[in-house]
N, C-alpha and C positions, 0 to 999 in steps of 0.2 A: 461240523464237517463242511469245509469250504475248499473246493478245488477249482480255482478260477481258470476259465478258458481252456479246458482240456479238449473240448469238442470244436466243431466247425461253427463259425459265426453265421448268423441268419443272413440269407441272401437279401440284398438291399430292396428288391422289389416287394418283399413281404413286410418290410418295415413300414412302408407307406400305406399298407392296407389297414392297419389298426387292428384292435382286438376283434377276432371273429370266432374264437372257440372258448367255451367255458365248460366246466364240469366238476364233478365230485369223484374223488378216489376214496373207496371204502376199504375197511379192514386192514388199516395200517396203524402202527404205533406213533407215527409222526411224519412230518414232511421230510426229515432226513432219510428215512427208509425209502420213500418214493424217489428222492434225489439219487440215492445209491443205485437203484435199478436203472435210471436214465444214464448215469455215469458209466455203468458197466456196458451199456449199449453204445458208448462213444460220445455221448452228449457232454457239452460244457456245463458246469455248475458254479454258481456263486451265491453267497449269502445275500438276501435281499431285505431281511428284517431279523428280528430276534429269533424267529423260528421258521422263517420262510426262505425259499430258494428261487433263483432264476435258473431255468434250464434252457439250453439252446443247441440247435443244430442248423444246418443250412436251410431246412424247410419248415422249421417251427421254433417258436420262442414262447415259453410259458413261465408264469409265476405260480408257485405253489405255496399255500399257507394252511397250517392246521386250523381246523374249526373244532367244534365240540365233539367229544367222543373219539372215535377212531376214523374220522373223516378228514380229508384234505381238499381244500378248494383249489381248482386249477383254472387259469384263464390266460389268454394271450392270443397269438396269431399262428395260424397253420396254413400251409398250402392246401386248399380244399381237396385237391386230388390225392392228398396223402393222409387224410383223416384216419383211414383204416390202418395205416402204419402206426399212428399214435395209439390207437385203440389196441392194436396187436402187441405193442410194447407193454402196455398195462396188463393185457390179458396173459401174456407169457410170464409176467412177473407174479402172477397169481393174485392180482388185486381186482376187486370189484370196482366198477366205475360206470359213470354215465358221462357222455360228451355231447355237447350241442354245438353245431356249426351254424353261423349266421352270415347273411349276405351284407352288403354295404349299408343297407337300410335297417339293419338289426332285426331282420325277419328270419325266424328259424327256418333253415332249409334242410337240415339233416340231424338225426340223433342216433347215437349208438349207446347201447346198455349191455353190460356184462357183469 
């Protein structure tokens, strides 16, 4: 499943921040299932590896890769003020997850679990 650039591109100010969010999505059969949830919410999606996807909107850009079992690794950049929106999208999709937000020095500043 590869639908390139259906969503909004990441705002340039977040590109310069670098990765500040990482997490695990649980209870899914693969990264394509997670990507479908994001695409339904209007995000852009593209293949980034054999089984991974890049997902993007104006305030967030993440890569997702399946790992062992029914878990998907998530990492990228998010507007810190919109971390709850990212978590809300995963929650509404019925997926378990944990997200970690880091500052510029890679110090953990916030965590969300559901």
